[in-house]
C-alpha positions in Angstrom: 79.5 116.1 55.8 83.3 115.4 54.5 85.4 117.0 57.3 82.9 114.7 60.0 84.1 111.5 58.4 87.6 112.2 57.9 87.5 113.5 62.1 85.8 110.1 62.9 88.3 108.5 61.0 91.2 110.2 62.5 89.4 109.9 66.0 89.3 106.1 65.2 93.4 105.4 64.4 93.2 107.8 67.8 92.1 105.8 69.7 93.1 102.4 68.3 94.6 99.4 69.8 97.1 99.7 72.3 100.7 99.6 71.5 103.1 97.5 73.7 105.4 98.8 75.7 109.4 99.4 74.7 109.8 96.1 76.5 107.6 94.3 74.1 105.1 93.5 76.5 101.5 94.5 77.1 101.4 97.5 79.5 100.1 96.6 82.8 97.0 97.9 84.8 97.7 99.7 87.2 97.6 98.7 91.0 93.6 100.8 91.7 92.3 98.1 89.3 93.8 95.2 90.9 90.7 92.7 91.9 92.3 92.0 95.1 92.2 95.4 96.0 89.9 95.8 99.0 88.9 99.2 99.4 89.8 102.7 98.5 92.9 104.1 97.9 94.4 106.7 100.2 96.7 109.2 100.3 100.3 108.4 102.5 103.3 111.4 103.2 105.9 108.7 103.9 109.2 107.2 103.0 109.6 103.9 100.4 112.7 101.6 101.3 113.7 98.7 100.7 114.3 96.0 103.4 115.8 93.1 103.6 113.0 90.2 104.3 109.1 90.1 102.9 107.9 92.9 102.1 111.2 94.1 100.6 109.4 97.5 99.5 107.8 99.4 102.8 106.0 103.2 103.0 106.8 104.2 106.2 104.3 106.4 107.1 106.3 109.7 108.6 105.4 110.9 111.9 103.7 107.3 112.8 104.8 103.5 113.6 102.8 102.8 110.8 104.3 100.4 108.1 102.5 99.8 105.0 104.2 96.4 103.1 104.2 97.4 98.9 103.3 93.6 98.2 105.1 91.8 95.3 104.6 88.2 95.9 101.3 87.4 98.2 99.2 89.8 95.7 101.2 89.5 92.3 99.1 88.7 89.7 100.3 88.3 86.2 98.8 91.7 83.7 98.7 94.4 86.6 101.1 96.2 88.8 101.7 96.7 92.4 104.1 99.5 92.5 105.3 101.6 89.0 108.1 100.8 87.1 109.4 104.6 87.7 108.7 104.6 91.5 110.5 101.1 92.0 113.4 101.7 89.7 114.5 104.8 92.1 114.4 103.3 95.2 117.3 100.4 96.6 119.3 99.8 99.8 120.7 102.9 99.6 118.2 105.5 98.2 114.8 106.3 99.9 112.1 108.0 98.4 110.1 110.6 100.2 106.9 112.1 99.6 103.0 111.6 98.6 101.9 108.0 97.4 98.5 107.0 96.4 98.0 103.9 98.0 95.2 100.6 97.6 94.5 98.2 100.4 95.1 94.2 100.1 95.0 93.9 103.9 92.6 95.3 106.6 93.8 98.1 108.5 94.8 96.2 112.3 96.6 97.2 115.4 100.5 95.9 115.4 100.2 94.5 111.9 101.5 95.7 108.2 99.1 96.9 105.9 100.0 95.3 102.7 99.0 97.9 99.9 100.1 98.1 96.0 101.4 101.7 95.0 99.2 103.4 92.0 101.5 106.8 91.8 103.9 109.2 93.6 103.8 112.4 93.6 107.1 115.2 94.8 109.3 112.4 95.0 112.8 113.2 96.5 115.7 110.8 96.7 117.4 110.4 99.7 120.7 108.7 101.1 120.3 106.5 103.1 122.2 106.6 106.2 
């Protein structure tokens, strides 16, 4: 019985309150939990690039004319992140990021319009110098 009580105590300590990040702020909730997401998240294989104009971050879906806009302004909401910092920090005007992105929609897919999304995660990401 004493071992069980010790186990429960250690489990409670491990599951204690979330710790602040290294910047001193509480961690933001992820994209998929954003209250303005209107549908299921989906995978996109493409190139994440920085552009002039809004939105600045865009994903071009490889093999198509489809462009997704990563909303960092219109759908910005305190306490949520629209793109993980680990991904955001790897792309700039000189460097693109190519790979698999899990994205969640803020707007409906419409022909001829850029669909606004947030990025939940990325896999198999490769940086490439922009030409």
